[in-house]
Each structure stands twice: as structure tokens, then as C-alpha cells.
C-alpha positions as CSV (number, residue, x, y, z in Angstrom):
1,M,-39.2,42.8,-20.8
2,Q,-36.6,40.8,-20.4
3,I,-36.8,37.1,-19.3
4,L,-34.6,35.1,-17.6
5,G,-34.6,31.4,-18.8
6,I,-33.4,28.2,-16.5
7,E,-33.3,24.9,-17.8
8,S,-32.1,21.5,-15.6
9,S,-34.0,19.1,-16.6
10,C,-31.4,16.0,-17.2
11,D,-27.4,16.8,-18.1
12,E,-27.6,20.0,-19.6
13,T,-27.7,23.4,-17.9
14,G,-28.6,26.4,-19.3
15,V,-29.6,29.7,-18.7
16,A,-30.8,32.4,-21.4
17,L,-32.3,36.1,-21.2
18,V,-35.3,36.5,-23.8
19,Q,-36.8,40.1,-24.8
20,T,-40.4,40.4,-25.5
21,A,-40.9,43.2,-28.3
22,E,-44.1,45.3,-28.9
23,R,-44.6,43.3,-32.1
24,G,-43.9,40.2,-33.0
25,W,-42.2,37.2,-31.0
26,P,-39.5,38.0,-28.6
27,Q,-35.9,37.8,-29.4
28,L,-33.1,36.2,-28.0
29,L,-30.6,38.4,-26.4
30,A,-28.0,35.5,-24.8
31,H,-27.8,31.7,-24.4
32,A,-25.1,29.6,-22.6
33,L,-25.3,26.0,-22.1
34,H,-23.2,23.3,-20.5
35,S,-23.3,19.5,-21.7
36,Q,-22.4,16.8,-18.9
37,I,-21.7,14.6,-21.4
38,S,-17.6,13.9,-20.4
39,M,-19.6,13.2,-16.8
40,H,-21.6,10.5,-17.5
41,Q,-19.3,9.0,-20.4
42,A,-18.1,6.3,-17.8
43,Y,-21.4,5.8,-16.7
44,G,-22.7,4.9,-20.1
45,G,-25.6,7.1,-19.1
46,V,-27.2,10.0,-17.2
47,V,-26.0,9.3,-13.5
48,P,-29.0,11.5,-11.7
49,E,-27.1,12.4,-8.4
50,L,-24.2,13.5,-10.2
51,A,-26.3,15.6,-12.7
52,S,-27.9,17.6,-9.8
53,R,-24.4,18.0,-8.2
54,D,-23.4,19.4,-11.4
55,H,-26.2,21.7,-11.8
56,I,-25.4,23.3,-8.7
57,R,-22.1,24.3,-9.9
58,R,-23.4,25.5,-13.5
59,V,-25.7,27.1,-13.1
60,L,-25.0,30.8,-11.6
61,P,-21.7,31.0,-13.4
62,L,-23.8,30.9,-16.8
63,T,-26.3,33.3,-15.5
64,R,-23.5,35.9,-15.0
65,E,-22.4,34.7,-19.0
66,V,-25.4,35.7,-20.1
67,L,-25.7,38.9,-18.6
68,T,-22.4,39.7,-19.3
69,S,-23.1,38.7,-22.5
70,A,-26.3,40.5,-23.6
71,G,-25.2,43.3,-21.5
72,R,-27.2,43.3,-18.7
73,T,-27.1,43.1,-15.1
74,L,-29.8,41.2,-12.6
75,A,-31.6,44.3,-12.0
76,D,-32.7,44.2,-15.6
77,V,-34.4,41.1,-15.6
78,D,-38.0,41.3,-15.3
79,V,-39.1,37.5,-14.6
80,V,-37.3,34.2,-14.2
81,A,-38.2,31.4,-15.5
82,Y,-37.7,27.7,-14.7
83,T,-38.1,24.1,-16.0
84,R,-40.7,23.0,-13.8
85,G,-41.1,19.4,-15.1
86,P,-41.0,16.9,-17.0
87,G,-37.3,15.5,-16.3
88,L,-35.0,13.8,-13.2
89,A,-36.6,15.0,-9.9
90,G,-33.1,16.1,-8.5
91,A,-31.8,18.2,-11.5
92,L,-35.5,19.8,-11.6
93,L,-35.3,20.9,-8.1
94,V,-32.2,23.0,-8.7
95,G,-33.1,25.0,-11.2
96,S,-36.1,25.6,-9.6
97,G,-34.7,26.0,-6.3
98,V,-31.7,28.7,-8.2
99,A,-35.0,30.4,-10.3
100,C,-37.0,30.7,-6.7
101,A,-34.4,32.1,-4.8
102,L,-33.2,34.5,-7.0
103,A,-36.3,36.1,-8.6
104,A,-36.7,35.9,-4.6
105,A,-33.7,38.2,-4.0
106,L,-34.2,40.1,-6.6
107,N,-38.1,40.8,-5.8
108,K,-39.2,39.4,-9.2
109,P,-41.9,37.2,-10.4
110,V,-41.4,33.3,-11.5
111,L,-43.0,31.2,-13.9
112,G,-42.4,27.5,-14.1
113,I,-42.5,26.0,-17.7
114,H,-42.9,22.6,-19.4
115,H,-39.7,21.5,-20.7
116,L,-41.8,19.9,-23.8
117,E,-43.2,23.1,-24.7
118,G,-40.0,24.6,-24.7
119,H,-39.1,22.0,-27.3
120,L,-42.6,22.9,-29.3
121,L,-41.8,26.3,-29.3
122,S,-38.6,26.4,-29.9
123,P,-38.8,26.9,-33.5
124,F,-39.6,30.2,-33.3
125,L,-36.1,31.0,-32.1
126,S,-34.8,30.6,-35.8
127,E,-34.6,33.4,-38.3
128,D,-37.7,30.9,-40.4
129,P,-40.1,30.8,-37.2
130,P,-43.3,29.0,-38.3
131,E,-47.0,30.2,-38.4
132,F,-49.9,28.6,-36.4
133,P,-51.4,26.3,-37.3
134,F,-48.9,23.4,-38.1
135,V,-48.2,19.9,-37.3
136,A,-45.5,19.3,-34.5
137,L,-43.0,16.2,-34.6
138,L,-41.2,16.0,-31.1
139,V,-38.7,13.6,-30.9
140,S,-37.0,14.8,-27.5
141,G,-34.8,12.4,-25.3
142,G,-38.3,10.1,-23.7
143,H,-41.0,11.6,-26.2
144,T,-41.9,11.1,-29.5
145,Q,-45.1,12.9,-29.9
146,L,-47.1,14.3,-33.0
147,M,-49.5,16.9,-32.4
148,R,-51.7,19.8,-34.1
149,V,-50.8,22.9,-32.7
150,D,-53.2,25.9,-33.4
151,G,-51.2,28.6,-31.1
152,V,-49.3,28.9,-27.7
153,G,-50.9,26.3,-25.5
154,Q,-53.1,25.1,-27.9
155,Y,-52.0,21.7,-28.6
156,T,-53.9,18.6,-30.1
157,L,-52.4,15.0,-29.7
158,L,-52.6,13.0,-32.5
159,G,-50.2,10.4,-31.5
160,E,-47.3,9.2,-29.2
161,T,-45.2,6.5,-28.2
162,I,-46.7,3.3,-26.5
163,D,-42.8,2.3,-25.3
164,D,-39.8,3.3,-26.0
165,A,-39.3,6.8,-28.3
166,A,-37.0,7.7,-31.5
167,G,-34.2,9.2,-29.3
168,E,-34.2,5.7,-26.8
169,A,-34.1,3.3,-29.8
170,F,-31.1,5.8,-31.2
171,D,-29.1,5.4,-27.7
172,K,-29.8,1.8,-27.2
173,S,-28.7,0.3,-30.4
174,A,-25.9,2.4,-30.3
175,K,-24.9,1.3,-27.0
176,L,-25.3,-2.3,-28.6
177,L,-22.8,-1.4,-31.6
178,G,-20.5,-0.5,-28.6
179,L,-20.7,3.2,-29.4
180,P,-20.8,5.6,-26.2
181,Y,-22.5,7.9,-24.5
182,P,-24.6,9.5,-25.7
183,G,-25.2,7.2,-28.6
184,G,-27.7,8.5,-31.0
185,P,-25.3,11.1,-32.4
186,G,-22.1,8.5,-32.9
187,L,-25.3,5.7,-34.8
188,S,-26.0,8.3,-37.3
189,R,-22.1,9.3,-37.9
190,L,-21.0,5.8,-38.5
191,A,-24.6,5.3,-40.4
192,E,-22.8,7.3,-43.2
193,Q,-20.5,5.3,-43.4
194,G,-22.9,1.9,-44.1
195,N,-25.2,0.8,-46.5
196,A,-28.9,1.1,-44.8
197,S,-30.6,-1.8,-46.7
198,A,-27.8,-4.5,-45.6
199,Y,-30.2,-5.4,-42.6
200,K,-34.2,-6.0,-42.6
201,L,-35.1,-4.4,-39.6
202,P,-39.1,-4.1,-38.6
203,R,-40.7,-1.0,-38.9
204,P,-43.2,-0.8,-36.1
205,L,-46.8,0.3,-36.2
206,L,-45.6,1.8,-39.7
207,H,-49.4,0.6,-41.0
208,S,-51.0,0.9,-38.0
209,G,-52.9,3.6,-39.1
210,D,-53.1,5.4,-36.5
211,F,-49.9,8.1,-35.5
212,D,-48.5,6.3,-32.6
213,F,-45.6,5.0,-32.4
214,S,-43.2,2.1,-31.1
215,F,-39.6,1.4,-31.4
216,A,-39.0,-1.4,-28.3
217,G,-39.3,-4.0,-30.9
218,L,-36.9,-2.2,-33.1
219,K,-34.3,-2.2,-30.7
220,T,-34.6,-6.1,-29.8
221,A,-34.6,-6.8,-33.8
222,V,-31.1,-5.1,-33.5
223,L,-30.2,-7.1,-30.4
224,T,-30.7,-10.3,-32.4
225,Q,-29.2,-9.3,-35.3
226,S,-25.6,-8.1,-33.3
227,Q,-25.7,-11.3,-31.8
228,K,-26.3,-13.1,-35.5
229,I,-23.1,-10.9,-36.7
230,G,-20.8,-11.8,-34.4
231,P,-17.6,-10.0,-32.5
232,Q,-17.4,-7.9,-35.5
233,V,-20.4,-5.5,-35.0
234,L,-17.9,-4.2,-31.8
235,Q,-15.3,-3.5,-34.0
236,E,-14.2,-0.4,-35.0
237,G,-14.3,0.0,-38.9
238,S,-15.9,-3.5,-39.7
239,V,-18.6,-2.7,-42.7
240,E,-21.0,-4.9,-40.3
241,R,-21.5,-2.7,-38.0
242,A,-21.4,0.3,-39.8
243,D,-24.4,-1.4,-42.2
244,L,-26.2,-2.2,-39.1
245,A,-26.1,1.4,-38.1
246,A,-27.2,2.8,-40.9
247,S,-30.0,0.0,-40.9
248,T,-31.0,1.3,-37.6
249,Q,-31.3,4.8,-38.9
250,A,-33.0,3.5,-41.7
251,A,-36.1,2.1,-39.7
252,I,-36.5,4.9,-37.1
253,V,-36.4,8.1,-39.7
254,E,-39.2,6.2,-41.9
255,V,-41.5,5.4,-39.4
256,L,-41.3,9.1,-38.2
257,L,-41.2,10.3,-41.8
258,K,-44.5,8.4,-42.9
259,K,-46.1,9.3,-39.6
260,S,-45.5,13.0,-40.3
261,M,-46.9,12.7,-43.7
262,S,-50.1,11.0,-42.8
263,A,-50.4,13.8,-39.7
264,L,-50.0,16.4,-42.0
265,E,-52.7,14.2,-44.5
266,H,-55.0,13.8,-42.3
267,T,-54.5,17.6,-40.7
268,G,-54.9,19.1,-44.2
269,L,-52.0,21.2,-43.1
270,K,-48.9,22.6,-45.0
271,R,-46.8,23.2,-42.7
272,L,-44.3,20.6,-40.3
273,V,-42.4,21.7,-37.2
274,V,-39.8,19.8,-35.9
275,A,-38.2,20.1,-32.8
276,G,-35.8,18.3,-30.4
277,G,-32.6,16.5,-30.1
278,V,-33.5,13.9,-33.0
279,G,-34.6,16.8,-34.6
280,A,-30.9,17.4,-35.7
281,N,-30.7,14.0,-37.9
282,R,-29.4,15.3,-40.5
283,R,-30.2,11.9,-42.3
284,L,-34.2,12.6,-41.3
285,R,-33.7,16.3,-42.3
286,E,-32.9,15.2,-45.9
287,Q,-36.0,13.1,-46.3
288,L,-38.7,15.8,-44.2
289,N,-37.7,18.0,-47.0
290,E,-38.1,15.8,-49.6
291,A,-40.9,14.7,-49.0
292,C,-42.3,17.9,-47.6
293,A,-40.8,19.5,-50.7
294,K,-43.3,17.4,-52.9
295,R,-46.1,17.9,-50.7
296,A,-45.9,22.0,-51.2
297,V,-45.4,21.9,-47.0
298,R,-43.2,24.1,-45.5
299,V,-41.4,22.2,-42.6
300,H,-39.3,24.6,-39.8
301,Y,-36.5,23.3,-37.2
302,P,-34.8,24.8,-33.9
303,E,-31.1,26.0,-35.3
304,L,-28.9,22.9,-34.4
305,H,-27.1,24.4,-31.5
306,L,-31.5,25.1,-30.3
307,C,-32.1,21.2,-30.9
308,T,-30.6,19.8,-27.4
309,D,-32.3,21.2,-24.1
310,N,-31.5,24.5,-23.5
311,G,-32.5,27.8,-21.2
312,A,-33.1,29.7,-24.8
313,M,-36.5,27.7,-25.1
314,I,-37.5,27.8,-21.6
315,A,-37.3,32.2,-21.5
316,M,-39.0,31.8,-24.9
317,A,-42.2,29.9,-23.7
318,A,-42.3,31.8,-21.1
319,A,-42.2,35.2,-22.9
320,M,-44.6,33.6,-25.6
321,R,-47.2,32.0,-22.8
322,M,-47.3,35.6,-21.4
323,Q,-47.6,37.4,-24.6
324,T,-50.8,35.5,-25.3
325,G,-51.9,35.7,-21.3
326,L,-52.1,32.4,-21.1
327,A,-49.6,32.4,-18.1
328,T,-49.0,34.9,-15.3
329,P,-45.8,35.4,-13.4
330,E,-46.5,35.2,-10.0
331,Y,-44.5,36.3,-6.5
332,E,-44.5,32.9,-4.8
333,Y,-41.5,31.5,-3.9
334,A,-42.6,28.1,-2.6
335,F,-42.1,25.7,-5.3
336,D,-42.8,22.1,-6.8
337,V,-41.6,19.8,-9.4
338,K,-43.3,17.6,-12.0
339,P,-41.0,14.9,-13.6
340,R,-43.8,13.3,-15.0
341,W,-46.5,15.9,-16.6
342,P,-47.9,15.0,-19.6
343,L,-48.1,18.2,-22.1
344,H,-52.1,17.6,-22.5
345,Q,-52.2,18.2,-18.8
346,L,-50.7,21.9,-19.5
347,A,-53.1,24.6,-18.3
């Protein structure tokens, strides 16, 4: 079966085509992605209305691009999958509306997919896919969670953020340093030039004895430290600016690392999956690889170009749910979206 996946939950429009196989997991045939970064940079963050309007412009041209790249036509599509939530309501409505209208025109069934499940299963698109069960560190946008994953749809929440997520801590701290949107990648690049031990920043909940996260206090500490440093914290090329970036990244990475290792020890599992945009952070990958190697733990990541939001993870999640009998696409073209949709509520 050929599953067309459409992702439009925030500021990236993604479309992909996945094909199920008689044996093994589904395979990615083609995908295309448009990022709205340049459009939102002038505002310092995502403007929901602009995001929605841009999705309208991009989704059909991207669909044509994917089908051409895969050597397929619309007639070859068996199922249309789309992101139902969570995300920005208006953005979700664009992808959902296009998916259901397209499916209705083709007389094909549709399937709404949970955005976070897409991230969670995205490492199965890599050349080195994981095996169940595993511990998953999900660090995507406004979400930071640790989960035990025993199979498709079998998710046990171990811990999650109680306020700001890791991605938000990166982005908000970057903004305090005068870095342009999106701040996380820029802060990581700047951190490579700095001393991670220069400033003592808090590691919230590091010794809490559970698997929950909290990064709001870290953001406040970065603000306080930047005020102490003064104007040079905003000056390009300043040592203080690079040092504060490195110290901020070190604090976030240490919390993610130690909580992940504790979750592995608690579950007794020997496999870790890291998914979501923050999973592309080079320093995080280095430290996780080193720590897992010492514990004889296998660690898996999505391909770097699939760490951000994309249609491939939506098509893949749909295909895997269908393949395991957890979901059946329906010829039902009335739709709703779920801007807030905890993963544990997924049926």
C-alpha cells in the first residue's frame, strides 16, 4: 500500500509517500519539506496566521513534487494520512482539510495521526531502525518526555516536563543572547566557541528521583546572568556571549542525559531512541553515545533531515499503525483537529 502523509502542525509543511512491505517495516519512497523560518524571523517566532496561510500555498506543490520523485501518481495513493494534533489549530486545519478533500476526490480512505507518535516512530525510517522494547527520549518543540515503548501504540509515560520543554529553553535562552529565530540551532553553534564551565547554571530536577523535567528556572537563570554580564552578552564575537551559550547548552544536555540514563536503569532496557528536533543537537548526541557505550546500550536517532517536523514521520506512523492492526483508515471526510492531545490519550 502507498500512504501519502501530510504534516502541517506548526511552521513546516511536509509531504511524503511511504510503501508498506510484506516483511519488515514500511519504506520511505520520497518526501519534501518547506520550512517557514525565513518568514517568521522578522517576528522572532511563529505567527500562527502566517503559518496557516503559507501551508495553503505549499501543500499541493509539495505533493506533486513527492509523487514525481517517487514515480507515482495520485491514482497510486491508497491512503491519505495527516497530522490531527497536537499543534497550532489553524495550521492543523489546513493539512487536515487538504488531506480529507484530496481523499474524497480520489475516493480513498483517510487516517489522522498523532504528531508526537510520528516523532516517536521516526527512527524506524533510518538505516539502523530500533527494535522494541526501548526507552524513548522525545524532545520536540514544546514537548520533553521519557517513555517506555513496548510496541506501536504501547507507550508508558515515565516522565515529562512540568513547565518549559528543552526546545523552549534553547529558543528562549537564545533570544536573551540576541540570536535570531529559530534560536536553538544558533545557540548550539555559538556554544561550540565557548567554555561550558564558565557560568554555574541550575540543573532543575536533576536529583528529583523521578523522570520529570523543568527548564523554566534555567531560562530565568540565563536572564539573570545575562543582566550581570551587561551589553557584551549581545555583542557578536564576545567571549561572554559564547561562554553563556555553552553553559546553557551544557545544563540542558546534562539533565536530558542523566534522566535518560536513569530511565534505562529503572526499566532495565538496553535500547534508547531519541526523537524530535533537539535530538539533532551534536553535543547531546555525543554525550548520549558515550554514556550508552559504557552501559552497552544501543542508541538510535532519526536521520538528521528527519529530526524536524516532516511528512515522512506521519506517513510512517500511519503505515505502522495499519500494519499492526491498530488503525483502519476510513472513508469519512468530516474532520476535527486536536491542538492539545496528550500522547497517552491516543487510542
